[in-house]
mmCIF file of the N, C-alpha and C atoms, coordinates in Angstrom:
data_MODEL
# 
_entry.id   MODEL 
# 
loop_
_atom_site.group_PDB 
_atom_site.id 
_atom_site.type_symbol 
_atom_site.label_atom_id 
_atom_site.label_alt_id 
_atom_site.label_comp_id 
_atom_site.label_asym_id 
_atom_site.label_entity_id 
_atom_site.label_seq_id 
_atom_site.pdbx_PDB_ins_code 
_atom_site.Cartn_x 
_atom_site.Cartn_y 
_atom_site.Cartn_z 
_atom_site.occupancy 
_atom_site.B_iso_or_equiv 
_atom_site.pdbx_formal_charge 
_atom_site.auth_seq_id 
_atom_site.auth_comp_id 
_atom_site.auth_asym_id 
_atom_site.auth_atom_id 
_atom_site.pdbx_PDB_model_num 
ATOM 1   N N  . MET A 1 1  ? -15.236 2.139   8.875   1.00 0.00 ? 1  MET A N  1 
ATOM 2   C CA . MET A 1 1  ? -13.661 2.011   8.607   1.00 0.00 ? 1  MET A CA 1 
ATOM 3   C C  . MET A 1 1  ? -12.878 2.999   9.243   1.00 0.00 ? 1  MET A C  1 
ATOM 4   N N  . PRO A 1 2  ? -11.963 2.058   10.025  1.00 0.00 ? 2  PRO A N  1 
ATOM 5   C CA . PRO A 1 2  ? -10.822 3.302   10.637  1.00 0.00 ? 2  PRO A CA 1 
ATOM 6   C C  . PRO A 1 2  ? -9.645  3.852   9.733   1.00 0.00 ? 2  PRO A C  1 
ATOM 7   N N  . SER A 1 3  ? -9.375  5.054   9.875   1.00 0.00 ? 3  SER A N  1 
ATOM 8   C CA . SER A 1 3  ? -8.505  5.855   9.075   1.00 0.00 ? 3  SER A CA 1 
ATOM 9   C C  . SER A 1 3  ? -7.412  6.143   10.043  1.00 0.00 ? 3  SER A C  1 
ATOM 10  N N  . LEU A 1 4  ? -6.544  6.442   9.191   1.00 0.00 ? 4  LEU A N  1 
ATOM 11  C CA . LEU A 1 4  ? -4.990  6.716   9.943   1.00 0.00 ? 4  LEU A CA 1 
ATOM 12  C C  . LEU A 1 4  ? -4.509  8.482   9.300   1.00 0.00 ? 4  LEU A C  1 
ATOM 13  N N  . PRO A 1 5  ? -3.926  9.065   10.015  1.00 0.00 ? 5  PRO A N  1 
ATOM 14  C CA . PRO A 1 5  ? -3.433  10.514  9.571   1.00 0.00 ? 5  PRO A CA 1 
ATOM 15  C C  . PRO A 1 5  ? -2.019  10.109  8.798   1.00 0.00 ? 5  PRO A C  1 
ATOM 16  N N  . CYS A 1 6  ? -1.938  10.960  7.780   1.00 0.00 ? 6  CYS A N  1 
ATOM 17  C CA . CYS A 1 6  ? -0.494  11.035  7.216   1.00 0.00 ? 6  CYS A CA 1 
ATOM 18  C C  . CYS A 1 6  ? 0.513   11.483  7.968   1.00 0.00 ? 6  CYS A C  1 
ATOM 19  N N  . PRO A 1 7  ? 1.511   10.752  8.129   1.00 0.00 ? 7  PRO A N  1 
ATOM 20  C CA . PRO A 1 7  ? 2.594   11.190  9.335   1.00 0.00 ? 7  PRO A CA 1 
ATOM 21  C C  . PRO A 1 7  ? 3.525   12.632  9.239   1.00 0.00 ? 7  PRO A C  1 
ATOM 22  N N  . GLU A 1 8  ? 3.284   12.993  7.436   1.00 0.00 ? 8  GLU A N  1 
ATOM 23  C CA . GLU A 1 8  ? 3.712   14.100  7.161   1.00 0.00 ? 8  GLU A CA 1 
ATOM 24  C C  . GLU A 1 8  ? 2.969   15.384  7.231   1.00 0.00 ? 8  GLU A C  1 
ATOM 25  N N  . CYS A 1 9  ? 1.609   15.248  6.435   1.00 0.00 ? 9  CYS A N  1 
ATOM 26  C CA . CYS A 1 9  ? 0.851   16.236  6.677   1.00 0.00 ? 9  CYS A CA 1 
ATOM 27  C C  . CYS A 1 9  ? -0.364  16.302  7.886   1.00 0.00 ? 9  CYS A C  1 
ATOM 28  N N  . LEU A 1 10 ? -0.491  15.188  8.333   1.00 0.00 ? 10 LEU A N  1 
ATOM 29  C CA . LEU A 1 10 ? -1.629  14.860  9.148   1.00 0.00 ? 10 LEU A CA 1 
ATOM 30  C C  . LEU A 1 10 ? -2.839  14.677  8.564   1.00 0.00 ? 10 LEU A C  1 
ATOM 31  N N  . GLN A 1 11 ? -3.062  14.805  7.220   1.00 0.00 ? 11 GLN A N  1 
ATOM 32  C CA . GLN A 1 11 ? -4.450  14.403  6.631   1.00 0.00 ? 11 GLN A CA 1 
ATOM 33  C C  . GLN A 1 11 ? -4.841  13.074  6.905   1.00 0.00 ? 11 GLN A C  1 
ATOM 34  N N  . GLU A 1 12 ? -6.321  12.787  7.170   1.00 0.00 ? 12 GLU A N  1 
ATOM 35  C CA . GLU A 1 12 ? -6.905  11.621  7.598   1.00 0.00 ? 12 GLU A CA 1 
ATOM 36  C C  . GLU A 1 12 ? -6.700  10.724  6.056   1.00 0.00 ? 12 GLU A C  1 
ATOM 37  N N  . LEU A 1 13 ? -6.346  9.721   6.201   1.00 0.00 ? 13 LEU A N  1 
ATOM 38  C CA . LEU A 1 13 ? -5.926  8.511   4.832   1.00 0.00 ? 13 LEU A CA 1 
ATOM 39  C C  . LEU A 1 13 ? -7.003  7.547   5.111   1.00 0.00 ? 13 LEU A C  1 
ATOM 40  N N  . LEU A 1 14 ? -8.008  7.313   4.021   1.00 0.00 ? 14 LEU A N  1 
ATOM 41  C CA . LEU A 1 14 ? -8.680  6.311   3.830   1.00 0.00 ? 14 LEU A CA 1 
ATOM 42  C C  . LEU A 1 14 ? -8.127  5.080   2.655   1.00 0.00 ? 14 LEU A C  1 
ATOM 43  N N  . PRO A 1 15 ? -8.118  4.046   3.085   1.00 0.00 ? 15 PRO A N  1 
ATOM 44  C CA . PRO A 1 15 ? -7.536  3.218   2.049   1.00 0.00 ? 15 PRO A CA 1 
ATOM 45  C C  . PRO A 1 15 ? -7.793  3.519   0.613   1.00 0.00 ? 15 PRO A C  1 
ATOM 46  N N  . GLN A 1 16 ? -8.849  3.812   0.090   1.00 0.00 ? 16 GLN A N  1 
ATOM 47  C CA . GLN A 1 16 ? -9.483  4.066   -0.981  1.00 0.00 ? 16 GLN A CA 1 
ATOM 48  C C  . GLN A 1 16 ? -8.833  5.358   -1.610  1.00 0.00 ? 16 GLN A C  1 
ATOM 49  N N  . ASP A 1 17 ? -8.290  6.171   -0.743  1.00 0.00 ? 17 ASP A N  1 
ATOM 50  C CA . ASP A 1 17 ? -7.769  7.541   -1.150  1.00 0.00 ? 17 ASP A CA 1 
ATOM 51  C C  . ASP A 1 17 ? -6.406  7.379   -1.552  1.00 0.00 ? 17 ASP A C  1 
ATOM 52  N N  . LEU A 1 18 ? -5.752  6.420   -0.903  1.00 0.00 ? 18 LEU A N  1 
ATOM 53  C CA . LEU A 1 18 ? -4.175  6.233   -1.270  1.00 0.00 ? 18 LEU A CA 1 
ATOM 54  C C  . LEU A 1 18 ? -3.764  6.118   -2.727  1.00 0.00 ? 18 LEU A C  1 
ATOM 55  N N  . VAL A 1 19 ? -2.919  6.577   -2.968  1.00 0.00 ? 19 VAL A N  1 
ATOM 56  C CA . VAL A 1 19 ? -2.409  6.880   -4.505  1.00 0.00 ? 19 VAL A CA 1 
ATOM 57  C C  . VAL A 1 19 ? -1.317  5.720   -4.607  1.00 0.00 ? 19 VAL A C  1 
ATOM 58  N N  . HIS A 1 20 ? -1.443  5.088   -5.873  1.00 0.00 ? 20 HIS A N  1 
ATOM 59  C CA . HIS A 1 20 ? -0.492  4.138   -6.363  1.00 0.00 ? 20 HIS A CA 1 
ATOM 60  C C  . HIS A 1 20 ? 0.591   4.988   -7.051  1.00 0.00 ? 20 HIS A C  1 
ATOM 61  N N  . LYS A 1 21 ? 1.859   4.839   -6.196  1.00 0.00 ? 21 LYS A N  1 
ATOM 62  C CA . LYS A 1 21 ? 3.188   5.636   -7.043  1.00 0.00 ? 21 LYS A CA 1 
ATOM 63  C C  . LYS A 1 21 ? 4.334   4.416   -7.124  1.00 0.00 ? 21 LYS A C  1 
ATOM 64  N N  . GLY A 1 22 ? 4.188   3.689   -8.166  1.00 0.00 ? 22 GLY A N  1 
ATOM 65  C CA . GLY A 1 22 ? 5.258   2.645   -8.183  1.00 0.00 ? 22 GLY A CA 1 
ATOM 66  C C  . GLY A 1 22 ? 4.998   1.214   -7.459  1.00 0.00 ? 22 GLY A C  1 
ATOM 67  N N  . ASP A 1 23 ? 6.032   1.171   -6.449  1.00 0.00 ? 23 ASP A N  1 
ATOM 68  C CA . ASP A 1 23 ? 5.596   -0.002  -5.542  1.00 0.00 ? 23 ASP A CA 1 
ATOM 69  C C  . ASP A 1 23 ? 5.353   0.817   -4.334  1.00 0.00 ? 23 ASP A C  1 
ATOM 70  N N  . CYS A 1 24 ? 4.612   1.799   -4.097  1.00 0.00 ? 24 CYS A N  1 
ATOM 71  C CA . CYS A 1 24 ? 4.187   2.008   -2.939  1.00 0.00 ? 24 CYS A CA 1 
ATOM 72  C C  . CYS A 1 24 ? 2.864   2.713   -2.902  1.00 0.00 ? 24 CYS A C  1 
ATOM 73  N N  . LEU A 1 25 ? 2.351   3.053   -1.687  1.00 0.00 ? 25 LEU A N  1 
ATOM 74  C CA . LEU A 1 25 ? 0.887   3.758   -1.742  1.00 0.00 ? 25 LEU A CA 1 
ATOM 75  C C  . LEU A 1 25 ? 1.448   4.935   -0.985  1.00 0.00 ? 25 LEU A C  1 
ATOM 76  N N  . ALA A 1 26 ? 1.044   6.408   -1.772  1.00 0.00 ? 26 ALA A N  1 
ATOM 77  C CA . ALA A 1 26 ? 1.281   7.488   -1.319  1.00 0.00 ? 26 ALA A CA 1 
ATOM 78  C C  . ALA A 1 26 ? 0.025   8.208   -0.813  1.00 0.00 ? 26 ALA A C  1 
ATOM 79  N N  . CYS A 1 27 ? 0.196   9.326   0.101   1.00 0.00 ? 27 CYS A N  1 
ATOM 80  C CA . CYS A 1 27 ? -0.539  10.487  0.605   1.00 0.00 ? 27 CYS A CA 1 
ATOM 81  C C  . CYS A 1 27 ? -0.978  11.227  -0.872  1.00 0.00 ? 27 CYS A C  1 
ATOM 82  N N  . PRO A 1 28 ? -2.551  11.220  -0.891  1.00 0.00 ? 28 PRO A N  1 
ATOM 83  C CA . PRO A 1 28 ? -2.687  11.889  -1.912  1.00 0.00 ? 28 PRO A CA 1 
ATOM 84  C C  . PRO A 1 28 ? -2.735  13.370  -2.103  1.00 0.00 ? 28 PRO A C  1 
ATOM 85  N N  . LYS A 1 29 ? -2.284  13.929  -0.570  1.00 0.00 ? 29 LYS A N  1 
ATOM 86  C CA . LYS A 1 29 ? -2.170  15.481  -0.387  1.00 0.00 ? 29 LYS A CA 1 
ATOM 87  C C  . LYS A 1 29 ? -0.543  15.956  -0.618  1.00 0.00 ? 29 LYS A C  1 
ATOM 88  N N  . CYS A 1 30 ? -0.171  15.220  0.053   1.00 0.00 ? 30 CYS A N  1 
ATOM 89  C CA . CYS A 1 30 ? 1.527   15.706  0.117   1.00 0.00 ? 30 CYS A CA 1 
ATOM 90  C C  . CYS A 1 30 ? 2.236   14.799  -0.610  1.00 0.00 ? 30 CYS A C  1 
ATOM 91  N N  . GLY A 1 31 ? 1.966   13.628  -0.852  1.00 0.00 ? 31 GLY A N  1 
ATOM 92  C CA . GLY A 1 31 ? 2.845   12.483  -2.001  1.00 0.00 ? 31 GLY A CA 1 
ATOM 93  C C  . GLY A 1 31 ? 3.778   11.820  -0.969  1.00 0.00 ? 31 GLY A C  1 
ATOM 94  N N  . ARG A 1 32 ? 3.671   11.881  0.232   1.00 0.00 ? 32 ARG A N  1 
ATOM 95  C CA . ARG A 1 32 ? 4.387   10.997  1.049   1.00 0.00 ? 32 ARG A CA 1 
ATOM 96  C C  . ARG A 1 32 ? 4.110   9.424   0.830   1.00 0.00 ? 32 ARG A C  1 
ATOM 97  N N  . GLU A 1 33 ? 5.321   8.684   0.833   1.00 0.00 ? 33 GLU A N  1 
ATOM 98  C CA . GLU A 1 33 ? 5.087   7.508   0.643   1.00 0.00 ? 33 GLU A CA 1 
ATOM 99  C C  . GLU A 1 33 ? 4.592   6.703   2.073   1.00 0.00 ? 33 GLU A C  1 
ATOM 100 N N  . ILE A 1 34 ? 3.634   6.106   1.953   1.00 0.00 ? 34 ILE A N  1 
ATOM 101 C CA . ILE A 1 34 ? 3.094   5.747   3.485   1.00 0.00 ? 34 ILE A CA 1 
ATOM 102 C C  . ILE A 1 34 ? 3.234   3.990   3.586   1.00 0.00 ? 34 ILE A C  1 
ATOM 103 N N  . TYR A 1 35 ? 3.086   3.346   2.485   1.00 0.00 ? 35 TYR A N  1 
ATOM 104 C CA . TYR A 1 35 ? 3.048   1.746   2.318   1.00 0.00 ? 35 TYR A CA 1 
ATOM 105 C C  . TYR A 1 35 ? 4.254   1.359   1.192   1.00 0.00 ? 35 TYR A C  1 
ATOM 106 N N  . GLN A 1 36 ? 4.832   0.525   1.426   1.00 0.00 ? 36 GLN A N  1 
ATOM 107 C CA . GLN A 1 36 ? 5.829   0.005   0.441   1.00 0.00 ? 36 GLN A CA 1 
ATOM 108 C C  . GLN A 1 36 ? 5.416   -1.350  0.273   1.00 0.00 ? 36 GLN A C  1 
ATOM 109 N N  . ARG A 1 37 ? 5.691   -1.863  -0.837  1.00 0.00 ? 37 ARG A N  1 
ATOM 110 C CA . ARG A 1 37 ? 5.063   -3.248  -1.366  1.00 0.00 ? 37 ARG A CA 1 
ATOM 111 C C  . ARG A 1 37 ? 6.115   -4.280  -0.954  1.00 0.00 ? 37 ARG A C  1 
ATOM 112 N N  . LYS A 1 38 ? 5.850   -5.288  -0.262  1.00 0.00 ? 38 LYS A N  1 
ATOM 113 C CA . LYS A 1 38 ? 6.927   -6.237  0.145   1.00 0.00 ? 38 LYS A CA 1 
ATOM 114 C C  . LYS A 1 38 ? 6.729   -7.659  -0.718  1.00 0.00 ? 38 LYS A C  1 
ATOM 115 N N  . HIS A 1 39 ? 7.567   -7.915  -1.470  1.00 0.00 ? 39 HIS A N  1 
ATOM 116 C CA . HIS A 1 39 ? 7.584   -8.963  -2.466  1.00 0.00 ? 39 HIS A CA 1 
ATOM 117 C C  . HIS A 1 39 ? 7.586   -10.248 -1.774  1.00 0.00 ? 39 HIS A C  1 
ATOM 118 N N  . THR A 1 40 ? 6.754   -11.039 -2.147  1.00 0.00 ? 40 THR A N  1 
ATOM 119 C CA . THR A 1 40 ? 6.875   -12.589 -1.386  1.00 0.00 ? 40 THR A CA 1 
ATOM 120 C C  . THR A 1 40 ? 7.020   -13.663 -2.588  1.00 0.00 ? 40 THR A C  1 
ATOM 121 N N  . ASP A 1 41 ? 7.139   -14.708 -2.087  1.00 0.00 ? 41 ASP A N  1 
ATOM 122 C CA . ASP A 1 41 ? 7.371   -16.025 -3.212  1.00 0.00 ? 41 ASP A CA 1 
ATOM 123 C C  . ASP A 1 41 ? 5.933   -16.540 -3.383  1.00 0.00 ? 41 ASP A C  1 
ATOM 124 N N  . ILE A 1 42 ? 4.774   -16.029 -2.492  1.00 0.00 ? 42 ILE A N  1 
ATOM 125 C CA . ILE A 1 42 ? 3.481   -16.658 -2.292  1.00 0.00 ? 42 ILE A CA 1 
ATOM 126 C C  . ILE A 1 42 ? 2.751   -16.498 -3.874  1.00 0.00 ? 42 ILE A C  1 
ATOM 127 N N  . HIS A 1 43 ? 2.241   -17.390 -4.347  1.00 0.00 ? 43 HIS A N  1 
ATOM 128 C CA . HIS A 1 43 ? 1.475   -17.229 -5.311  1.00 0.00 ? 43 HIS A CA 1 
ATOM 129 C C  . HIS A 1 43 ? -0.106  -17.902 -5.059  1.00 0.00 ? 43 HIS A C  1 
ATOM 130 N N  . LEU A 1 44 ? -0.867  -16.764 -5.590  1.00 0.00 ? 44 LEU A N  1 
ATOM 131 C CA . LEU A 1 44 ? -2.548  -17.239 -5.420  1.00 0.00 ? 44 LEU A CA 1 
ATOM 132 C C  . LEU A 1 44 ? -3.069  -17.539 -6.765  1.00 0.00 ? 44 LEU A C  1 
ATOM 133 N N  . ILE A 1 45 ? -3.721  -18.916 -6.685  1.00 0.00 ? 45 ILE A N  1 
ATOM 134 C CA . ILE A 1 45 ? -4.244  -19.244 -7.524  1.00 0.00 ? 45 ILE A CA 1 
ATOM 135 C C  . ILE A 1 45 ? -5.857  -19.056 -7.875  1.00 0.00 ? 45 ILE A C  1 
ATOM 136 N N  . CYS A 1 46 ? -6.598  -18.243 -8.659  1.00 0.00 ? 46 CYS A N  1 
ATOM 137 C CA . CYS A 1 46 ? -7.838  -18.435 -8.792  1.00 0.00 ? 46 CYS A CA 1 
ATOM 138 C C  . CYS A 1 46 ? -8.507  -19.695 -8.861  1.00 0.00 ? 46 CYS A C  1 
ATOM 139 N N  . PRO A 1 47 ? -9.468  -19.810 -7.925  1.00 0.00 ? 47 PRO A N  1 
ATOM 140 C CA . PRO A 1 47 ? -10.322 -21.223 -8.269  1.00 0.00 ? 47 PRO A CA 1 
ATOM 141 C C  . PRO A 1 47 ? -11.179 -21.428 -9.129  1.00 0.00 ? 47 PRO A C  1 
ATOM 142 N N  . LYS A 1 48 ? -11.465 -20.093 -9.961  1.00 0.00 ? 48 LYS A N  1 
ATOM 143 C CA . LYS A 1 48 ? -12.393 -20.389 -11.272 1.00 0.00 ? 48 LYS A CA 1 
ATOM 144 C C  . LYS A 1 48 ? -11.915 -20.372 -12.463 1.00 0.00 ? 48 LYS A C  1 
ATOM 145 N N  . CYS A 1 49 ? -10.944 -19.659 -12.751 1.00 0.00 ? 49 CYS A N  1 
ATOM 146 C CA . CYS A 1 49 ? -9.880  -19.715 -14.024 1.00 0.00 ? 49 CYS A CA 1 
ATOM 147 C C  . CYS A 1 49 ? -8.646  -20.474 -13.857 1.00 0.00 ? 49 CYS A C  1 
ATOM 148 N N  . GLY A 1 50 ? -8.195  -20.457 -12.755 1.00 0.00 ? 50 GLY A N  1 
ATOM 149 C CA . GLY A 1 50 ? -6.781  -21.181 -12.788 1.00 0.00 ? 50 GLY A CA 1 
ATOM 150 C C  . GLY A 1 50 ? -5.432  -20.052 -12.586 1.00 0.00 ? 50 GLY A C  1 
ATOM 151 N N  . GLU A 1 51 ? -5.781  -18.800 -12.814 1.00 0.00 ? 51 GLU A N  1 
ATOM 152 C CA . GLU A 1 51 ? -4.632  -17.811 -13.228 1.00 0.00 ? 51 GLU A CA 1 
ATOM 153 C C  . GLU A 1 51 ? -4.104  -17.732 -11.729 1.00 0.00 ? 51 GLU A C  1 
ATOM 154 N N  . SER A 1 52 ? -2.729  -17.598 -11.820 1.00 0.00 ? 52 SER A N  1 
ATOM 155 C CA . SER A 1 52 ? -1.938  -17.238 -10.824 1.00 0.00 ? 52 SER A CA 1 
ATOM 156 C C  . SER A 1 52 ? -1.391  -15.994 -10.731 1.00 0.00 ? 52 SER A C  1 
ATOM 157 N N  . THR A 1 53 ? -1.037  -15.438 -9.460  1.00 0.00 ? 53 THR A N  1 
ATOM 158 C CA . THR A 1 53 ? -0.763  -14.114 -9.399  1.00 0.00 ? 53 THR A CA 1 
ATOM 159 C C  . THR A 1 53 ? -0.057  -14.039 -7.932  1.00 0.00 ? 53 THR A C  1 
ATOM 160 N N  . ASP A 1 54 ? 0.752   -12.995 -8.051  1.00 0.00 ? 54 ASP A N  1 
ATOM 161 C CA . ASP A 1 54 ? 1.738   -12.678 -6.648  1.00 0.00 ? 54 ASP A CA 1 
ATOM 162 C C  . ASP A 1 54 ? 1.187   -12.563 -5.574  1.00 0.00 ? 54 ASP A C  1 
ATOM 163 N N  . ALA A 1 55 ? 1.421   -12.604 -4.460  1.00 0.00 ? 55 ALA A N  1 
ATOM 164 C CA . ALA A 1 55 ? 0.482   -12.025 -3.272  1.00 0.00 ? 55 ALA A CA 1 
ATOM 165 C C  . ALA A 1 55 ? 1.509   -11.371 -2.461  1.00 0.00 ? 55 ALA A C  1 
ATOM 166 N N  . ASP A 1 56 ? 1.692   -10.206 -3.127  1.00 0.00 ? 56 ASP A N  1 
ATOM 167 C CA . ASP A 1 56 ? 2.676   -9.361  -2.295  1.00 0.00 ? 56 ASP A CA 1 
ATOM 168 C C  . ASP A 1 56 ? 1.721   -8.552  -1.216  1.00 0.00 ? 56 ASP A C  1 
ATOM 169 N N  . ALA A 1 57 ? 2.392   -7.912  -0.434  1.00 0.00 ? 57 ALA A N  1 
ATOM 170 C CA . ALA A 1 57 ? 1.787   -7.537  0.636   1.00 0.00 ? 57 ALA A CA 1 
ATOM 171 C C  . ALA A 1 57 ? 2.061   -5.883  0.912   1.00 0.00 ? 57 ALA A C  1 
ATOM 172 N N  . PHE A 1 58 ? 1.583   -4.822  1.345   1.00 0.00 ? 58 PHE A N  1 
ATOM 173 C CA . PHE A 1 58 ? 2.133   -3.496  1.640   1.00 0.00 ? 58 PHE A CA 1 
ATOM 174 C C  . PHE A 1 58 ? 2.624   -3.388  3.314   1.00 0.00 ? 58 PHE A C  1 
ATOM 175 N N  . HIS A 1 59 ? 3.630   -2.920  3.418   1.00 0.00 ? 59 HIS A N  1 
ATOM 176 C CA . HIS A 1 59 ? 4.141   -2.701  4.686   1.00 0.00 ? 59 HIS A CA 1 
ATOM 177 C C  . HIS A 1 59 ? 4.235   -1.226  5.018   1.00 0.00 ? 59 HIS A C  1 
ATOM 178 N N  . PRO A 1 60 ? 4.440   -0.527  6.012   1.00 0.00 ? 60 PRO A N  1 
ATOM 179 C CA . PRO A 1 60 ? 4.654   0.523   6.369   1.00 0.00 ? 60 PRO A CA 1 
ATOM 180 C C  . PRO A 1 60 ? 6.056   1.420   6.133   1.00 0.00 ? 60 PRO A C  1 
ATOM 181 N N  . VAL A 1 61 ? 6.213   2.428   5.495   1.00 0.00 ? 61 VAL A N  1 
ATOM 182 C CA . VAL A 1 61 ? 7.598   3.068   5.320   1.00 0.00 ? 61 VAL A CA 1 
ATOM 183 C C  . VAL A 1 61 ? 7.710   3.695   6.421   1.00 0.00 ? 61 VAL A C  1 
ATOM 184 N N  . HIS A 1 62 ? 9.008   3.469   7.012   1.00 0.00 ? 62 HIS A N  1 
ATOM 185 C CA . HIS A 1 62 ? 9.652   4.205   8.020   1.00 0.00 ? 62 HIS A CA 1 
ATOM 186 C C  . HIS A 1 62 ? 10.407  5.348   7.872   1.00 0.00 ? 62 HIS A C  1 
ATOM 187 N N  . LYS A 1 63 ? 10.039  6.760   7.947   1.00 0.00 ? 63 LYS A N  1 
ATOM 188 C CA . LYS A 1 63 ? 11.064  7.673   7.643   1.00 0.00 ? 63 LYS A CA 1 
ATOM 189 C C  . LYS A 1 63 ? 12.215  7.913   8.349   1.00 0.00 ? 63 LYS A C  1 
ATOM 190 N N  . PRO A 1 64 ? 13.115  8.006   7.582   1.00 0.00 ? 64 PRO A N  1 
ATOM 191 C CA . PRO A 1 64 ? 14.549  7.798   8.342   1.00 0.00 ? 64 PRO A CA 1 
ATOM 192 C C  . PRO A 1 64 ? 14.722  9.266   9.111   1.00 0.00 ? 64 PRO A C  1 
ATOM 193 N N  . THR A 1 65 ? 15.281  8.833   10.303  1.00 0.00 ? 65 THR A N  1 
ATOM 194 C CA . THR A 1 65 ? 15.472  9.747   11.358  1.00 0.00 ? 65 THR A CA 1 
ATOM 195 C C  . THR A 1 65 ? 17.005  10.377  11.581  1.00 0.00 ? 65 THR A C  1 
# 
């Protein structure tokens, strides 16, 4: 599985290592927010139980320059 370096501390980031920090995913080493949750109006429905959930996605956070 491909990995990416953290733009702040350059630690190799794997999807399972990212830390949930509110509505963001952050680097486990330095805490920099890497991905921010993008809220959508799309709802997914489970075909088995019929429960509905939001289909939000995570998008990269761009550090201001």
